[in-house]
VEXVEXLO-231645 format. One record per atom (N, C-alpha, C): residue in one letter; z, y, x. Coordinates in steps of 0.001 Angstrom, whole numbers, padded with zeros to 6 digits, always signed. Each point is the difference from the previous one (the first is absolute). Example, Ala and Ser with C-alpha at 12.3 -4.5 7.8 and 13.67 -1.06 7.14 Angstrom:
A+007800-005690+013190 A+000000+001190-000890 A+000000+001200+000900 S-000720+001050-000350 S+000060+001190+000820 S+000730+001090-000770 
END
This chain:
M+235869+136027+201969 M-001437-000235+000132 M-000700-000954-000708 I-001290+000129-000199 I-000302-000724-001116 I-000942-000827+001053 T+000193-001705-000074 T-000746-000735+001001 T-000859-000623-001287 I-001302+000146+000840 I-001371-000485+000166 I-000224-001041+000296 V+000029-001348-000720 V-000077-001341+000251 V-001613-000437+000452 G-000203-000473+001014 G-000865-000893+000735 G-000088+000461+001603 A-000693-001305+000203 A-000110-000343+001928 A-001376+000939+000120 M-000297+000344+001186 M-000977+001128+000267 M-001039-000934+000756 P-001312-000045-000114 P-000695-001285+000679 P-000518+000580+001378 N-000585-000047+000520 N-000177+000235+001593 N-001839+000336+000071 A-000307+000440+000254 A-001188+000618+000375 A-001450-000642-000526 Q-000140-001009+000146 Q-000721-001350-000037 Q+000047-000612-001172 S+001281-000208-000900 S+000090+000199-001429 S-000015+000984-000697 T-000413+000974+000307 T-000083+001499-000776 T-001827-000340+000329 T-000419+000046+000839 T-001094+000299-000015 T-001101-001631-001144 S+000702-001060+000593 S+000252-000806-001274 S-000286-000063-001437 R+001111+000424-000129 R+000471+000911-001400 R-000690+000431-001036 I-000515+001115+000962 I-000781+001377-000532 I-001723-000346-000363 A-000484-001329+000612 A-001078-000209-000109 A+000199-000650-000848 A+001027-001257-000583 A+000095-000986-001259 A+000488+001313-001267 E+000096+000517+000554 E+000459+001131-001336 E-001544+000479-000344 A-000542+000564+000865 A-001376+000988-000308 A-000978-001065-000803 E-000010-000930+000201 E-000731-001491-000220 E+000921-000289-001566 M+001127+000145-000486 M+000445-000375-000953 M+000136+001230-000948 L-000370+001185+000368 L-000025+001401-000774 L-000962-000154-000508 D-001338-000318+001311 D-001096+000447-000563 D-000794-001070-001207 C+001048-001003+000059 C-000444-001209-001107 C+000450+000398-001278 V+001364+000610-000072 V+000533+000058-000905 V-000907+001587-000990 T-000511+000658+001051 T-000524+001513-000570 T-001344-000726-000811 K-000735-000745+000092 K-001199-000771+000191 K+000192-000674-001101 A+000537-000212-000375 A+000320-001288-001252 A-000253+000741-001340 P-000647-000947-001017 P-000466+000620-001090 P+001318+000983-000879 F-000564+000899-000285 F+001645+001149-000546 F-000401+000777-001115 V+000267+000208-001108 V-000432+001008-000939 V+001244+000930-000427 P-000515+001499+000725 P+000713+001165+000041 P+000311+000418-001350 N+001302+000513+000030 N+000679+000463-001263 N+000488+001234+000043 A-000208+001018+000074 A+000701+001158+000098 A+001370+000623-000629 S+000355-000756-000715 S+001691-000195-000483 S+000314+001596-000397 R-000960+000704-000788 R+000002+001424-000213 R+001451+000256-000284 A+000491+001171+000507 A+001011+000927-000284 A-000614+000842-001248 A+001282+000258-001041 A-000005+001110-000605 A-000397+001289-000361 R+000823+000062+001222 R-000861+001626+000785 R-000306-000037+001434 V-001034+000863+000671 V-000309-000590+000957 V+001180-000033+001070 D-000325-000775+000956 D+000710-000283+001013 D-000628+000377+001593 F+000999+001216+000092 F+000056+000756+000909 F+000664+000047+001232 N-000399-000064+001409 N+000898-000375+000853 N-000004+001417+000978 G-000846+000637+000252 G-000249+001493+000872 G-000762+000386+000454 F-000003+000921+001074 F-000797+000583+000719 F-000213-000372+001480 A-001183-000047+000235 A-000241+000290+001941 A-000626+000840-000139 T+000569+001124+000741 T-000255+001396-000116 T-001085+000529+001020 T-000195-000746+001506 T-000544+000520+000736 T-000368-001139+001407 E-001159-000344+000221 E-000314-000634+001165 E+000412+000592+001123 K+000793+001225+000735 K-000359+000320+001148 K+001793-001163+000495 C-000312-000135+000909 C+001098-000948+000860 C+000343+000360+001315 E+001226+000435+000464 E-000127+000813+001945 E-000194-001615+000735 L+000691-001318-001234 L+000064-000846+001164 L-001304-001154-000037 S-000182-000801+001035 S-001569-001066+000117 S+000908-001484-000165 C+000472-000401-001275 C+000544-001254-000346 C-000650-001285+000985 V+000464-000905+000417 V-001144-001312+000182 V-000571-000479-001226 F+000786-000186-000756 F-000514-001181-001638 F-000511+001523-000650 C-000300+001073+000142 C-000377+000816-001346 C-001318+000193-000060 H-000583-000169-000864 H-001674-000129-000420 H+000241+001625-000532 F+000546+001240-000244 F-000450+000726+000105 F+000209+001226+001223 N+001010-000023+000554 N-000258+000850+001212 N+000556-001257+001020 G+000128-000648+000563 G-000346-001081+000903 G-000977+000157+001649 P+000328-000749+000524 P-000784+000406+001832 P-001677-000418-000756 N-000276-001114-000904 N-001715+000162-000210 N-000139+000314-001720 A+001190+000709-000504 A-000289+000617-001468 A-000872+001499+000213 T-000940-000467-001571 T-000980+001922+000151 T+001326+000585-000672 K+000332+000868+001081 K+000787+001094-000425 K-000674+000759-001384 K+000605+000813-000747 K-000047+000836-001164 K+000926+001157+000113 A-000595+000966-000993 A+001188+000528-000119 A+000092+001353-001280 E-000353-001169-001202 E-000152+000337-000731 E+001896+000510-000876 A+000228+001220-000584 A+001360-000163-000672 A-000468+000254-001912 L+001314-000457-000838 L-000206+000134-001291 L+000558+001457-000280 D-001375+001165-001254 D+000527+000807-000265 D+001275-000187-001105 P+000716+001170+000715 P+001239+000116-000498 P-000049+000357-001857 A-000842+000061-000233 A-000094+000437-001344 A-000461-001591-000816 L-000282-000990+000684 L-000592-001275-000271 L+000934-000218-000188 V+001436+000021+001075 V+000777-001006-000095 V+000869+000677-001271 E+000188+001292-000505 E+000495+000810-000680 E-000437-001061-001780 K-001350-000075+000173 K-000721+000008-001274 K+000417-002234-000246 G+000145-000839+000870 G+000699-001280-000134 G+001740+000351-000483 L+000522+000869+000889 L+001091-000134-000220 L+000284+000538-001660 R-000749+000599-000439 R+000361+000671-001494 R-000338-001291-000779 Q-000842-001204+000542 Q-000500-000957-000923 Q+001637-001628+000066 V+000732+000578+000837 V+001139-001090+000359 V+001094+000166-001039 P+000279-000774-000475 P+001165+000071-000773 P+001435+000621+000360 I+000335+001005-000285 I+001453+000440+000499 I+001043-000590+000270 G+000074+000213+001321 G+001244-001498+000409 G-000115-001386+000747 Q-001371+000013+000437 Q-001076-000648+000545 Q+000005+000349+001159 K+000593-000942+000722 K-000040+000399+001978 K-001325-000311+000613 V-000708+001002+000547 V-000937+000479+000816 V-000091-000712+001286 H-000930-000583+000517 H+000714-000334+001737 H-001571+000795+000388 F+000306+000837+001362 F-000718+000768+000670 F-000100-000861+001274 A-001352+000145+000967 A-000174-000856+001139 A-001217+000562+000378 A-000806-000854+000316 A-001213+000407+000722 A-000825-001009+000808 T-001233+000177+000214 T-001031-000826+000201 T+000329+000421+001974 G+000735+001417+000731 G+000053+000315+000704 G+001623-000115+000203 D+000747+001267-000011 D+001400+000020-000272 D+000301+001170-000816 F+000844+000022-000793 F+000178+000589-001213 F+000078+001859+000428 F+000831+000040+001033 F+000361+000949+000522 F-000953+000840+000584 Q-000930-000768+000092 Q-001426+001127+000923 Q-000325+000619-001126 D-000356+000003-001203 D-000341+000756-000886 D+000995+001307-000027 P-000690+000839-000174 P+000583+001518+000129 P+000533+000251-001230 H-000480-000744-000644 H+000805+000404-001837 H+000931-001264-000358 A+000061-000866+000838 A+001285-000763-000342 A+001628+000263-000843 H+000303+001354+000492 H+000961+000455-000612 H-000057+000380-001181 D-001163+000703-000446 D-000308+000417-001404 D-000347-001341-001241 H-000579-000733+001407 H+000011-001299-001005 H+000744-000557-000669 L+001244-000030+000789 L+001403-000793-000594 L+001063+001235-000722 R-000183+001349+000375 R+000708+000551-001063 R-000871+000246-001091 T-001269-000215-000346 T-000788+000166-001501 T+000397-001433-000517 S+000172-001143+000679 S+000298-000591-000226 S+001384-000205-000657 I+000987+000065+000757 I+001592+000267-000372 I+000349+000913-001338 E-000832+001274-000111 E+000111+001041-001079 E-001005-000738-001494 L-000979-000981+000670 L-000372-000268-001209 L+001108-001268-000780 G+000675-000173+000546 G+001047-001163-000283 G-000320-001816+000636 H-000506+000103+001426 H-000450-000879+000073 H+000520-000592+001181 P+001236-000801+000366 P+000858-000376+001220 P-001165+000051+000940 V+000256-000345+001772 V-001433-000521+000429 V+000707-000825+000724 N-000712-000608+000822 N+000151-001211+001545 N-000691+000671+000754 I-000088+000164+000933 I-000407+000743+001705 I-000182-001490+000559 L-001328-000166+000710 L-000662-000967+000762 L-000502+000562+001223 S+001133+000003+001555 S-000619+000769+001149 S+000360-000789+001349 H-000976+000243+000837 H+000331-000533+001571 H+001231+000606+000514 G+000325+001101-000882 G+001472+000431+000260 G-000287+001223+001631 Q-001305+000175+000885 Q+000025+001011+001021 Q+000357+001195-000230 S-000159+000470-000946 S-000718+001108-000867 S+001489+000858-000774 M+000887-000614-000173 M+001550+000264-000793 M+000865+000736+000553 P+000258+001215+000651 P+001157+000429+000870 P+000548+000663-001066 P+001192+000506+000330 P+001251-000316-000697 P+000087+001260-001261 A-000969+000984+000277 A-000205+001174-000681 A-001090-000456-001193 R-000704-000930+000259 R-001159-000105-000937 R+000697-001224-000917 L+000879-000952+000477 L+000596-000983-000698 L+001286+000879-001373 E+000480+001006+000709 E+000965+000886-000596 E-000472+000429-001468 E-001478+000520+000598 E-000978+001071-001256 E-000050-000982-001050 M-000453-001737+000382 M-000398-000509-000694 M+001354-000562-001198 L+001113-000034+000548 L+001484-000686-000589 L+000158+001314-000733 A-000022+001227+000210 A+000293+001087-000921 A-001153+000401-001106 M-001169-000797+000279 M-000665-000262-001384 M+000196-001250-000652 G+000658-000887+000499 G+000967-001094-000984 G-000987-001352+000605 V-001172-000504+000762 V-000149-000930+000497 V+001212-000400+000907 R+000339-002037-000490 R+000602-000511+000291 R-000245-001161+000713 E-001018-000495-000290 E-000629-001231+000457 E-000810+000430+001060 F-000042-001005+001162 F-000670-000171+001355 F-000340-001428+000407 R-001004-000327+000603 R-000504-000893+000442 R-001085+000250+001185 F+000861-000743+000974 F-000767+000124+001419 F-000943-001263+000377 S-001031+000013+000552 S-000475-000932+000463 S+000299+000254+001526 V+000615-001377+000313 V+000286-000334+001394 V-000205-001327+000405 D-000674-000721+000735 D-000179-001715+000153 D+000265-000366+001460 H+000643+000928+000391 H+000991-000626+001170 H+001395+000559+000248 I+001126-000928+001285 I+001299+000940-000250 I-000257+000532+000969 E-000796-000178+000996 E+000178-000144+001956 E-001185+001112+000225 P+000122+001612+000246 P-000653+000922+000032 P-001442+000115+001202 R-000555-001557+000981 R-000577+000237+000675 R-000743-001240-001385 Q+000080-000955-000550 Q-000605-000765-000885 Q-000599+001058-001425 Y+000889+000586-000146 Y-000139+001082-001011 Y-001309+000564+000494 A-000073+000898+001205 A-001045+000807+000129 A-001006-000600+000292 K-000292-001310+000118 K-000957-001101+000132 K-000928+000232-000914 I+001253-000443-001104 I-000774-000129-001586 I-000549+001530-000856 R+000991+001030+000209 R-000210+001076-000438 R+000015+000880+000956 R-001631+000098+000543 R-000145+000699+001179 R+000091+001421-000402 G+000895+000665+001173 G-000085+001442-000217 G+001448+000268-000759 G+000851-000875-000240 G+000997+000246-000803 G+001392-000202+001054 D+001189+000012-000532 D+001168+000151+000757 D+000833-000567-000999 L+000192-001192+000256 L+001483-000529-000905 L+001185+000893-000085 E+000649+000544+001210 E+001005+000594+000017 E+000025+001411-000758 R-001185+000577-000388 R-000074+000685-000771 R+000201-000214-002140 V-000673-001492+000127 V+000300+000079-001300 V+001261-000683-000002 L+000770-000364+000727 L+000926-000394+000174 L+001366+000844-000223 A-000357+001241+000286 A+001154+000822-000007 A-000636+000957-001093 T-001048+000269-000801 T+000270+000103-001201 T+000203-000753-000972 I+000192-001464+000131 I+001249-000835-000698 I+001037+000208-000385 D+000386+000280+001547 D+001396+000011+000178 D+000474+001644-000864 Y-000540+000823-000010 Y-000222+000960-000282 Y+000617+000180-001301 L-001051-001401-000612 L+000246+000511-001680 L+001057-000700-000340 R+000244-000785+000810 R+001163-001257-000280 R+001112+001006+000166 G+000408+000814+000646 G+000905+001081+000260 G-000308+000732-001246 R-000771+000247-000679 R-000294+001026-001143 R+000688-000714-001408 K-000050-001204-000084 K+000694-001022-000666 K+001293+000066-000390 Q+000695+000395+001220 Q+001321+000583-000776 Q+000242+001127-000912 Q-000691+000988+000300 Q-000047+001088-001339 Q-000935-000022-000983 I-000976-001101+000014 I-000593-000294-000967 I-000608-001487-000071 P+000491-000500-000853 P+000238-001614+000465 P-000837-000682-000900 D-000901+000889-000515 D-001217-000512-000762 D-001343-000078+000921 I+000640-000181+001296 I-001584+000186+000617 I+000136-001599+000531 S-001546-000407-000175 S-000637-001403+000307 S-000530+000397+001265 V+000196-000972+001014 V-000700-000088+001062 V-000546-001405+000411 E-001386-000295+000072 E-000545-001211+000399 E-000851-000072+000813 I-000473-001335+000368 I-000791-000022+001124 I-000955-001488-000365 N-001608+000456+000312 N-001067-001156-000351 N-000321-000325+001371 C+000179-001690+000574 C-000489-000014+001002 C-001140-001355-000263 I-000962+000336+000563 I-001214-001187+000287 I+000239-000931+000761 L-000241-001220-000165 L+000360-001078+000394 L-001691-000543+000848 I+000671+000958+001612 I-001102+000366+000811 I+000330-000522+001594 G+000072-000735+000935 G-000065-000284+000993 G+001289-001232-000211 D+001109+000476+000760 D+000522-000840-000148 D+001522+000091-001233 A-000485+000809-000716 A+001630+000214-001438 A+000224-001229-000486 K-001395-000970-000242 K+000757-000615-001202 K+001093-001015+000375 E-000506-000111+001409 E+000940-000949+001075 E+001377+000444+000439 R-000221+001188-000148 R+001681+000913+000040 R+000533+000853-001057 L-000363-000760-001051 L+000238+000732-001404 L+001335+000164-000238 Q+000874-001219+000462 Q+001522+000252+000090 Q+000556+001502+000570 E-000458+000260+001350 E+000279+000829+000844 E-000381+001207-000356 F-001233+000051-000673 F-000331+001092-000848 F+001157+000188-001447 A-000052-000627-000694 A+001135+000164-001172 A+001404+000504+000246 D+000603-000777+001711 D+000706+000880+000190 D+000332+001328+000892 F-001237+000166+000791 F-000399+001622+000251 F+000146+000653-001078 W-000690-000048-001241 W+000216+001176-000894 W+000905-000077-001248 S+001091-001234+000311 S+000818-000190-000829 S+000894+001367-000078 S+000264+000412+001254 S+000926+001562-000199 S-000407+001038-000127 R-001781-000209-000291 R-000331+001269+000135 R-000969+000858-001192 V+000010-001151-000657 V-000807+000316-001490 V+000342-000795-001004 D-000070+000367-001477 D+000341-000956-001143 D-000656-001247+000462 A-001328+000371-000010 A-000825-001222-000648 A-000902-000504+001763 A-000436-000965-000126 A-001411-000504+001314 A-001110-000607-001362 H-001042+000450+000344 H-000871-001193-000531 H-001259-000066+001306 F+000031-001693-000655 F-000817-000557+001280 F-001319-000633-000929 H-001164+000495+000822 H-001135-000097-000596 H-001264-001212+000758 A-000831-000745-000560 A-000482-000372+001094 A-001211+000849+000088 E-001113-000407+001055 E-000590+000778+000825 E-001290-000152-000827 Y-000571+001128-000685 Y-001649+000113-000844 Y-000633-000237+001279 Y-001437-000082+000052 Y-000841-000218+000920 Y-001250-000102-000086 D-001410+000586+000447 D-001365-000380-000759 D-000031+000726-000867 V+000614+000714-000738 V+000633+000650-001146 V+000026-000728-001081 L-000277-000894-000060 L+000348-001343-001299 L+000954-000251-000132 K+000358-000881+001524 K+000588-001249+000202 K+001628+000507+000383 F+000617-001380+000406 F+001594+000342+000051 F+000512-000928+001124 R+000614+000139+000788 R+000592-001144+001233 R+001587+000503-000052 N+000600-001265+000224 N+001578+000385+000483 N+000337+000236-001492 L-000428-000528-000750 L+000844-001083-001525 L+001137-000306+000027 F+001340+000106-000933 F+000572-000456-000058 F-000294-001825-000930 Y-000525+000226-000879 Y-000256-001568-000507 Y-001843+000181-000159 I-000391-001172-000302 I-001427+000268-000651 I-000024-000577-001005 P-000410+000900-001033 P+000132-000894-002145 P-000700-000934-000007 D+000205-001193-000773 D-000942-001038-000311 D-001013+000418-001105 K+000181+000875-000629 K-001188+000178-000830 K+000045+002180+000256 R-001248+000619-000140 R-000133+000932-000701 R+000520+001314-000826 N+000198+000615-000102 N+000582+001091-001341 N-000389+001547+000455 D+000285+000106-001442 D-000591+001343-000302 D+000572+001109+000707 C-001288+000931+000470 C+001262+001613+000563 C+000308+000769-001490 H+000266+000879+000883 H+000743+000815-001153 H-000391+001544+000046 I-000796+000102-000871 I-000986+001302+000623 I+000942+001160-000634 Q+000073+000938+001345 Q+000726+001128+000234 Q-000478+001098+000622 L-000637+001593-000969 L-000697+000739+000614 L+000591+001004+001197 Y-000666-000049+001000 Y+000211+000909+000856 Y-001040+001104+000451 V+000208+001028+000337 V-000860+001528+000287 V+000072-000375+001085 L-001664+000102+000544 L+000317+000010+001701 L-000683+001558-000001 P-000046+000145+001509 P-000626+001481+001063 P-001433+000341-001026 S-000691-000418-000533 S-001521+000163-000539 S+000202+000501-001384 G+001270-000530-000494 G-000051+000352-001709 G-000263-001650-000627 Q-000337-000487+001156 Q-000289-001715-001031 Q+001528-000879-000447 I-000457-000416-000707 I+001370-000513-000587 I-000286-001920+000057 T+000878-000489+000986 T-000391-001186-000109 T+001433-001245-000449 P-000520-001081-000410 P+001195-000850-000780 P+000715-000359+000724 C-000099-000321+001421 C+000872-000484+000664 C+000191+000472+001585 C+000577-000788+000988 C-000150+000215+001443 C-001246-000720+000748 A-000080-000507-000604 A-001746-000915+000468 A-000965+001071-000242 M-000165+000765-000747 M-001127+000482-000397 M+000206+001773+000723 M+001577+000495+000531 M-000368+001196+000684 M-000507-000118+001170 V+000808-001712+000646 V-000787-000155+001320 V-001585+000006-000261 Q-000613-000950-000903 Q-001702-000151-000044 Q-000670+001349-000266 A+000416+001179-000680 A-000416+001363-000057 A-000287+000295+000755 H+001096-000198+001203 H-000585+000880+001223 H-000789-000654+001064 E+000240-001072-000055 E-001288-001404+000505 E-001779+000469-000468 T+000392+000164-001261 T-001945-000792-000721 T+000676+001375-000887 E-001765+000283-000547 E-000049+000927-001240 E+000300-000641-001295 V+000970+000670-000808 V+000755-000220-001254 V-000492+000733-001189 A-000984+000612+000201 A-000233+001289-001001 A-000087-000590-001432 W+000437-001092-000424 W+000169-000724-001153 W+001294-000125-000730 L+001071+000691+001359 L+001400+000095-000670 L+000042+001312-000741 P+000912+000210-000522 P-000080+000971-000980 P+000762+001289+000755 N-000212+001062-000501 N+000840+001157+000949 N+000719+000789-001235 I+001198+000587+001312 I+000974+000524-001365 I-001147+001572-000359 R-000702+000329+000658 R-000613+001679-000798 R-000913+000034-000762 D-000209-001910-000421 D-000977-000084-001511 D+000629-000729-001055 V+001066-000614+000469 V+000666-001087-000689 V+001845+000483-001133 S+000494-000553-000490 S+001441-000237-000278 S+000489-001190+000665 L+001192+000119+000355 L+000420-001486+000833 L-000112-001146-001061 Q+000185+000739-001022 Q-000227-000986-000865 Q-001306-000796-000063 E-001006+000235-000132 E-001522+000102+000011 E-000101-000770+000930 A+000380+000315+001042 A-000023-000821+001626 A+000409-001152-000334 Y+001518-000352-000529 Y+000547-001153-000164 Y-000724-001639-000726 D-000387+000762-001015 D-000827-000555-001022 D-001425-000336+000734 R-000478+000957+000881 R-001255-000529+000224 R+000411-001100+001039 L+000169+000354+001138 L+001128-001218+001023 L+000163-001177-000261 C+000889+000069-001709 C+000499-001418-000040 C-001222-000853-000876 D-000969+000964-000492 D-001045-000460-000071 D-000971-000723+000983 M-000146+000317+001078 M-000687-000161+001287 M+000695-001009+000197 Y+001148-000440+000651 Y+000820-001016+000112 Y-000129-001134-000150 E-000323+000166-001513 E-000289-001611-000968 E-001497+000137+000559 D-000674+000487-000205 D-001610+000125+000334 D-000257-001228+001263 P-000359-001102+000281 P-000133-000387+001210 P-001193+000723+000315 N-000913+000464-000578 N-001892+001107+000556 N+000403+000790+000427 S+001287+000930-000483 S-000091+001429+000287 S+000285+000306+001513 E-000014+001284+000425 E+000509-000176+001385 E+000769+000352+000261 L+001146+000137-000399 L+001488-000156-000188 L+000386-001976+000165 G-001012-000628-001321 G+000045-001982+000500 G-000318-000182+000777 K-001191+000795+000940 K-000068-000959+000246 K+000368+000022+001850 V+000972+001491+000381 V+001194-000169+000765 V+001086-000817-000345 C+000219+000102-000923 C+001266-000710-000292 C+000032-001749+000215 A-001359-000435-000312 A-000182-001846+000416 A+000478-000285+001331 K-000186+001297+000933 K+000204-000280+001511 K+001196+000091+000237 C+001267+001298-000602 C+000711+000331+000499 C+000862-001048-000316 Q+000892+000614+001291 Q+001454-000998-000267 Q+001423+000898-000057 W-000386+000988-000733 W+001200+001163+000204 W+000823-000592-001623 W-000279-000781-000297 W-000024-000509-001435 W+001966-000702+000663 V-000052-000407+001027 V+001217-000228+000477 V+001000+001065-000012 M-000094+000738-000260 M+000640+001547-000424 M+000608-000428-001337 W+000153-000765-001097 W+000349-000157-000914 W-000058-001533-000331 S+000151-000475+000797 S+000780-001314-000151 S+001296-000175-000187 E+000406-001455-000749 E+001631-000390-000505 E+000561+000318+000814 P+001104+000442+000094 P+000991-000030+001487 P+000810-001050-000386 K-000230-000940+001749 K+000756-000727+000017 K+001072+000256+001483 D+001025-001089-000309 D+000931+000269+000816 D+000258+001435+000617 N-000047+000540-001177 N+000698+001821+000075 N-001355+000637+000929 C-001595-000588-000108 C-000550+001277+001075 C-001244-000734-000725 S-001169+000793+000060 S-001465-000173-000716 S-000945-000333+001356 P-000764-001134-000314 P-000861+000067+001114 P-000297+001402+000874 Y-000091+001016-000285 Y-000517+001403+000613 Y+001643+000852+000492 M+000799-000536-000635 M+001084+001093+000528 M+001661-001051+000105 K+000895+000822+000427 K+001201-000419+000046 K+000966+001448-000170 S+000627-000116-000944 S+000859+001335+000305 S+001688-000124-000013 V+000209+000533+000934 V+001657-000373+000389 V+000899+001016-000347 R+000759-000097-000689 R+000487+001523-000727 R+001640-000153+001085 F+000069+001063+000819 F+001484+000403+000149 F+000881+000586-000721 D-000449+000855-000791 D+000843+000601-001092 D+001100-000932-001180 Q-000008-001219-000047 Q+000208-000745-000898 Q+001277-000712+000748 A+001412-000270-001169 A+000980-000113+000938 A-000309-001282+000355 D-000716-001304-001027 D-000140-001569+000170 D-001206-000416-000425 V-000366-000290+001351 V-001480+000115+000345 V-000378-001368+000502 P-000686-001071-000629 P+000035-001755+000697 P-001127+000197+000844 A+000667-000997+000726 A-001023-000261+000645 A-001458-000452-000084 L-000782+000638+001179 L-001479+000249-000655 L-000801-001396+000897 P-000794-000714-000731 P-000504-000989+001265 P-001368+000659+000351 V-000762-000476+001202 V-001242+000648+000075 V-000680-001296+000216 A-000830-000253-000879 A-001412-000860-000446 A-000958-000214+001312 V+000790+000164+001293 V-001110-000162+001361 V-000483-001364-000040 V-001117-000247+000513 V-001016-001245-000290 V+000380-000593+001454 Q+000354-000965+000142 Q+000199-000614+001501 Q-000865-000878+000399 E-000565-000118+001843 E-000347-000703-000212 E+000142-001639-000373 S+000464-000759-000550 S+000642-000709-000747 S-000402-000008-001515 A-000163+001070-000150 A-000935+000395-001478 A-001546-000064-000009 V-000119+000149+001384 V-001630+000561-000421 V-000850-001220-000122 S+000531-001601+000083 S-000835-001176-000459 S+000007+000092-001161 R+000955+000540-000859 R+000749-000555-001518 R-001165+001519-000482 L-000319+001228+000258 L-001085+000768-000412 L-000968-000590+000262 R-000664-000334+001176 R-001162-000299-000064 R-000535-001517-000861 K+001019-000602-000464 K-000014-001509-000803 K-000403+000629-001020 W+001275+001829-000811 W-000666+000203-000930 W-001338+000454-000204 L-000293+000867+001046 L-001475+000220-000319 L-000909-000701+000199 R+000015-001383+000486 R-001023-000770-000426 R+000056-000463-001191 G+001095-000100-001038 G-000069-000323-000919 G-000573+000577-001231 A+000191+001717+000364 A-000385+000769-000795 A-001508+000135+000056 L-000467-000169+000993 L-001497+000566+000453 L-000616-001618-000502 G+000208-000894-000276 G-000436-001230-000263 G-000015+000420-001580 T+001464+000239-000414 T-000294+000344-001754 T-000754+000723-000179 F-000234+001496+000334 F-000909+001229-000142 F-001877-000827+000123 R+000065-000747+001115 R-001626-000707+000194 R+000021-001003-000999 R+000487-000226-000829 R-000319-001437-001122 R+000010+000871-001449 A+001011+001527+000199 A-000080+000418-001677 A-001607+000500-000179 
END
């Protein structure tokens, strides 16, 4: 068993902690900062979000949640191939969606094209539409990396979060893949878990649950209000640069980050480059320029955006945004959880008052 160290707070301390964290993170985000894109020699490409359709309505989702404006655009397979041909051979390509990838009728075509062009793939899905026949077809074409979005370990709580979903169906899919590892050892099965509800307080229990089922579990802070975060693992002392990494949306628009994927759904962003019109390299160069220009459309969003925590330096085996726990390694050290307790809230507020005073005097 991998031990995750840290006492669990009660409900009152959790509320106080979240409020204090929100003040601190807002303060750090708005502090004076000069962005630097740290450009890669070649375009840094992550992958494709190919469809906006989803059969679930998750409570936190800005794309298909209960209060979301639901859309139904899907990326033209020709544009997926166009992008794939610009990615260096051998580079992994991630396939996901702002809905669910397997609601795209061309999902398997995209995977097959990617593998035929020399790109291994990683699939992200909620796992509700992956029967054995579909899994076998993917395994036959060479898909080996599967990641599932699963935000609770109890069926009732899971159903409350991922409305329309069935935890047992996801677990059956995961169990099937784990069984196939006996014949195909390089299959990788991992899960993403957003820290919503009581997940953070029960992190050890969640890790124990997944330890015999998957190769790794990735616990993520919860984003809300498009550009803000809560339930982080710690608050950095100062802001850091984001890593410009391209994603192609169902509309064909190319975004520099996850934050703009959400922003593009919520607002008009015609200024984003589109794969119909430009190469990935041209898009990368343009978005890096915009990131460094505080007066650009992208720069104005970045100034108030908290997604930079994704790229903060790790501390105690986690970043502010994510803690990854691997179960496929023989010797894994204990991973302390930086959960802010009620006793620490006063220290957070003292830090905040000092920081605000410094900014006001500047």
